[in-house]
C-alpha angles and dihedrals in degrees: 000000000000121000101027123114092255097059127091127016126348114256113268114227115254090237089060090050090051092048094050093042096244097111112129117183090209091059107023134049095037097087096052113152117258107277109209124173099214113085128210116292112238109235125223127246098044121150121244092259092049091049091050093052092045093051092046092054095045091047092051100041103020115118093010098101095253104100129058136176089263090066092064095097095048093044089048090051092051089049092048091050088050091052092048089049092052093050094046090049090054090051092047093049090048092053109016093177091060102106095193093054092051091046090050093050093049092045092049091047094050093050092043091051090053093049093040092055087065087067099045095256093149128049095253097050092041088059088057096054117106101222120180099230119173114196117239105239090201094058110111092218089052090052092048095048091046091052092047092050092049089050092050090049090054092051091049090051091053090055 
């Protein structure tokens, strides 16, 4: 399906363009994701497994400009699929020869994995998330890397 928004390469985050020196203001920076201050609202009636996943996602992505209230339904769906997967897995472990239990566990996992990738729950999708990260200028590693980059730039200028 050529020409639609899903074809071709995945969008590279602006931060990566800046690090590699390929950032162009005329191409990048205009399509930033909607940055909304209000995070998803935790629904009531979630199971223990669903609450655990919800809290993990909010802890990891909350306050970083990634999540918004509009993400509540998708995040809830991912949490519910996680809960269903955990229950189906228990049933499959209890009776490993039950084909329906095994199929249910696999099906719930596949659907959870698809929803979870939207929230960066695997390394590949995490790399695609556009997270607003501000470096800590008091961090010793940040100071060292900044100093090394300045020295490298001086060496390049001399060449």
